[in-house]
C-alpha positions as CSV (number, residue, x, y, z in Angstrom):
1,M,58.7,159.7,62.9
2,S,59.0,156.2,63.8
3,N,61.9,154.1,62.4
4,I,59.2,151.3,61.7
5,V,58.1,151.5,58.2
6,L,56.1,148.2,57.9
7,E,54.5,146.3,60.9
8,T,52.2,143.4,61.1
9,K,50.1,142.7,64.3
10,D,48.5,139.1,64.8
11,L,48.4,138.7,61.0
12,S,46.6,135.6,59.8
13,F,45.1,134.4,56.6
14,L,42.9,131.5,55.8
15,Y,42.4,130.0,52.2
16,S,38.9,128.5,51.7
17,K,37.7,130.0,54.9
18,G,34.5,128.4,56.3
19,T,34.8,125.2,54.2
20,T,36.0,121.7,54.9
21,S,39.3,122.6,53.1
22,Q,40.0,125.6,55.1
23,V,43.8,126.0,55.7
24,A,45.9,128.7,57.5
25,A,48.4,130.2,55.0
26,I,49.9,132.4,57.6
27,N,49.1,132.4,61.4
28,D,49.5,135.1,64.0
29,I,52.6,136.9,62.3
30,N,53.8,139.9,64.3
31,V,56.9,141.7,62.9
32,Q,58.2,145.1,62.6
33,I,60.6,146.1,59.7
34,E,62.6,149.2,60.2
35,R,63.3,151.8,57.5
36,G,66.3,151.3,55.3
37,E,66.6,147.5,56.1
38,L,67.3,144.9,53.6
39,V,65.3,141.9,54.6
40,G,65.7,138.4,53.3
41,V,62.7,136.2,53.7
42,I,63.2,132.4,53.7
43,G,61.2,129.3,54.3
44,H,60.4,126.0,52.8
45,T,57.7,125.7,50.0
46,G,54.4,126.4,51.5
47,S,55.7,128.0,54.5
48,G,53.7,131.1,53.8
49,K,56.4,133.4,52.5
50,S,54.4,134.6,49.2
51,T,51.2,134.8,51.1
52,L,52.9,137.1,53.8
53,I,54.4,139.5,51.2
54,E,51.1,139.8,49.2
55,H,49.8,141.4,52.5
56,F,52.4,144.0,52.7
57,N,50.6,146.3,49.9
58,G,47.0,144.9,50.1
59,I,46.9,142.3,47.3
60,L,45.5,139.9,50.0
61,K,43.2,141.3,52.9
62,P,43.9,139.8,56.3
63,T,41.4,137.3,57.6
64,S,42.4,138.6,61.0
65,G,45.0,141.1,62.2
66,S,46.5,144.2,60.7
67,V,49.2,145.5,58.5
68,F,50.6,149.2,59.1
69,L,52.6,151.3,56.8
70,D,54.3,154.2,58.5
71,G,52.0,153.4,61.5
72,N,48.8,153.6,59.5
73,N,46.5,150.4,59.2
74,I,46.4,150.1,55.3
75,W,43.0,148.7,55.4
76,Q,41.5,151.5,57.6
77,D,40.3,153.1,54.4
78,K,39.8,150.7,51.4
79,K,39.9,153.7,48.9
80,G,43.6,154.2,50.2
81,I,44.7,150.8,49.0
82,R,45.7,151.9,45.5
83,S,48.2,154.4,47.1
84,V,49.5,151.9,49.3
85,R,50.4,149.7,46.2
86,F,52.5,152.5,44.9
87,R,54.4,152.9,48.3
88,V,54.9,149.2,48.7
89,G,56.0,147.8,45.2
90,V,55.8,144.1,44.8
91,C,57.7,142.5,42.0
92,F,56.6,138.9,41.5
93,Q,58.6,135.8,40.5
94,Y,59.3,135.6,36.9
95,P,58.2,139.3,36.5
96,E,59.3,139.4,32.9
97,Y,56.2,137.4,32.0
98,Q,54.2,140.5,32.9
99,L,55.9,142.8,30.3
100,F,53.4,143.7,27.8
101,E,54.2,147.1,26.1
102,D,55.8,147.4,22.7
103,T,58.8,149.3,24.1
104,V,61.0,149.1,27.2
105,E,60.1,152.9,27.8
106,K,56.5,152.2,27.9
107,D,56.8,149.3,30.2
108,V,58.9,150.9,32.7
109,A,56.6,154.0,32.7
110,F,53.3,152.1,33.2
111,G,53.4,152.4,37.1
112,P,54.6,156.2,37.2
113,K,51.8,157.0,34.5
114,N,49.3,155.3,36.6
115,M,50.5,157.4,39.5
116,G,49.2,160.6,37.6
117,L,52.9,162.1,37.3
118,S,53.8,164.7,34.7
119,P,55.4,163.4,31.5
120,K,58.7,165.1,32.7
121,E,58.7,163.2,36.0
122,I,57.8,159.9,34.2
123,D,60.6,160.2,31.8
124,L,63.1,161.1,34.8
125,R,61.9,158.1,36.7
126,V,62.2,155.8,33.8
127,R,65.7,156.8,32.9
128,E,66.6,156.6,36.6
129,A,65.1,153.1,37.2
130,L,66.8,151.8,34.1
131,S,70.2,153.2,35.4
132,F,69.6,151.4,38.6
133,V,69.2,148.0,36.8
134,G,72.2,148.6,34.5
135,I,70.0,149.1,31.4
136,D,71.4,151.7,28.9
137,E,69.1,154.4,27.5
138,S,69.7,153.0,24.1
139,Y,67.2,150.2,24.9
140,L,64.3,152.6,25.5
141,E,62.7,152.2,22.0
142,K,63.5,148.4,22.0
143,S,60.8,145.8,22.3
144,P,61.1,144.1,25.7
145,F,60.4,140.8,24.0
146,D,63.7,141.1,22.1
147,L,65.6,141.2,25.2
148,S,67.7,138.4,26.8
149,G,66.0,136.6,29.7
150,G,68.3,138.5,32.2
151,E,67.6,142.0,30.7
152,K,63.9,141.3,30.7
153,R,64.1,140.5,34.5
154,R,66.0,143.8,35.0
155,V,63.4,145.9,33.0
156,A,60.6,144.3,34.9
157,I,62.3,145.1,38.1
158,A,62.8,148.6,36.9
159,G,59.2,149.1,36.3
160,V,58.5,148.7,40.0
161,M,61.5,150.9,41.1
162,A,60.3,153.7,38.9
163,M,57.4,154.0,41.2
164,Q,60.0,154.9,43.8
165,P,58.2,152.8,46.5
166,E,59.1,153.2,50.2
167,V,59.3,149.5,50.4
168,L,60.4,147.3,47.4
169,V,59.4,143.7,47.6
170,L,61.0,141.2,45.2
171,D,59.8,137.5,45.3
172,E,62.5,135.3,44.1
173,P,64.3,137.9,41.8
174,C,67.1,135.4,40.8
175,A,64.8,132.5,40.0
176,G,65.7,130.7,36.8
177,L,68.9,132.9,36.1
178,D,72.5,131.6,35.4
179,P,75.1,132.5,37.9
180,R,76.2,135.7,36.0
181,G,72.6,136.9,35.8
182,R,72.1,136.0,39.5
183,D,75.2,137.8,40.5
184,T,74.1,141.0,38.5
185,V,70.7,141.1,40.0
186,L,71.9,140.7,43.5
187,S,74.4,143.4,43.0
188,L,71.8,145.8,41.6
189,I,69.3,145.2,44.4
190,K,72.2,145.8,47.0
191,S,73.3,149.1,45.2
192,Y,69.7,150.2,44.8
193,K,69.1,150.0,48.6
194,E,72.5,151.7,49.3
195,K,71.7,154.6,47.0
196,T,68.0,155.2,47.7
197,G,67.9,154.3,51.4
198,S,64.7,152.4,50.6
199,T,63.6,149.4,52.6
200,V,64.0,146.3,50.4
201,I,62.4,142.8,51.1
202,V,63.8,139.9,49.1
203,V,62.2,136.4,49.1
204,S,64.6,133.6,48.1
205,H,65.2,129.8,48.6
206,S,68.9,130.5,48.3
207,M,70.7,130.9,51.6
208,E,73.8,132.1,49.8
209,D,71.9,134.9,48.1
210,I,70.3,136.1,51.1
211,S,73.5,135.8,53.2
212,R,75.3,138.2,50.7
213,I,72.8,141.1,50.7
214,A,70.5,140.9,53.8
215,T,70.8,143.0,56.9
216,R,68.0,141.0,58.7
217,I,66.5,137.6,57.9
218,L,62.7,136.7,58.4
219,V,62.2,132.9,58.7
220,M,58.8,131.4,57.9
221,N,58.0,127.7,59.0
222,E,54.5,126.1,58.8
223,S,52.7,129.3,58.3
224,R,54.3,131.0,61.3
225,L,57.3,133.2,61.9
226,A,60.0,131.2,63.2
227,Y,62.9,134.0,63.4
228,Y,63.5,137.4,62.7
229,D,67.0,138.4,63.3
230,T,70.4,139.5,62.0
231,V,72.2,137.2,59.5
232,K,74.3,135.9,62.3
233,G,71.5,135.5,64.6
234,V,69.4,133.4,62.3
235,F,72.1,131.2,60.9
236,S,73.4,130.4,64.5
237,H,70.3,128.3,64.7
238,A,71.6,125.7,62.1
239,D,70.0,122.7,63.7
240,E,66.7,124.3,64.0
241,L,66.8,125.4,60.3
242,Y,67.8,121.9,59.3
243,S,64.8,120.5,61.0
244,M,62.7,123.0,59.1
245,G,63.9,121.6,55.8
246,L,66.2,124.7,55.3
247,D,70.0,125.0,55.0
248,I,72.8,127.2,56.0
249,P,75.2,128.9,53.5
250,Q,77.7,126.6,52.2
251,Y,80.7,128.6,53.4
252,T,79.2,128.4,57.1
253,R,79.0,124.6,56.6
254,L,82.5,124.5,55.7
255,F,83.8,126.5,58.6
256,L,81.6,124.4,61.1
257,L,83.3,121.3,59.8
258,L,86.7,122.9,60.0
259,K,85.9,123.9,63.6
260,E,84.9,120.4,64.4
261,A,88.2,119.0,63.0
262,G,89.9,121.3,65.5
263,Y,90.9,124.2,63.4
264,D,90.7,127.6,65.1
265,V,88.4,129.4,62.9
266,D,85.5,131.9,62.9
267,T,82.3,130.1,62.0
268,D,80.3,133.3,61.3
269,I,81.2,133.0,57.9
270,Y,78.3,133.5,55.1
271,T,80.0,134.8,51.9
272,F,82.7,134.0,49.5
273,E,84.7,137.1,50.6
274,E,84.4,136.3,54.3
275,A,85.5,132.7,53.7
276,K,88.6,133.9,51.7
277,R,89.6,136.3,54.4
278,E,89.2,133.7,57.1
279,L,91.3,131.1,55.2
280,L,94.1,133.7,54.4
281,R,94.1,134.5,58.2
282,L,94.2,130.8,59.2
283,F,96.9,129.7,56.7
284,G,99.0,132.7,57.0
285,R,99.1,132.3,60.9
286,R,99.9,128.6,60.2
287,C,102.7,129.4,57.8
288,R,104.3,132.0,60.2
289,N,104.2,129.3,63.0
290,A,105.9,126.8,60.7
291,E,108.8,129.3,60.1
């Protein structure tokens, strides 16, 4: 079996096709996403990020080009699109606005129930998904509308996880959350990927968030694929990212400045923990030299 779980070939999508206001939302996208990767998707507003992920499970149909799941064109048989949407689960920005059932249990069970699973399997998946997002079983009979903002977000994400998709796609999962809520959601996403081995795709405008969890980064710019590489490979193109209206992680900026100031430091620093280790190494060495 190929290690490529999701692939696009010459993928393009036009809004208002055939009219004077026709515009290319994505243009000629070719990318291969390997099984088990945690892919961060970044790009400025209007770059095509959301349009791209809406093709991954057939929410949008390509104007031209193809999307392949496990080597099969998802539009080869239109009747199969429903099953594709169970295998590639998409959780949109502010998913808590899509909660509608009167209990947490019913909301998380909605997807598995529509998959035609047995009541026993549905119950198992609901409890497992809630466990993944750190929601206790005591919440099962609570109304989702009585939960805090962060809890609602996690319940909504659990509803997608409960379908056990091969690919989990999250569009701005930390949008609107406070720092603690953001840290919680990012940790849960990383833990879910490690425990299940699933492929996870996270769209975010935060370079810090992406650098903390991603194994690879996909960069969209003006409807086209600009880069698809490791975290180090993408953020090594700092000048190019700046020209796209994007940034690099604040810790990376700090160490680039230290390097320019003459300090012998590693500039491949993307997270707080990496920055802490490098500063301890630097100042520990300077202290030893001063003795």
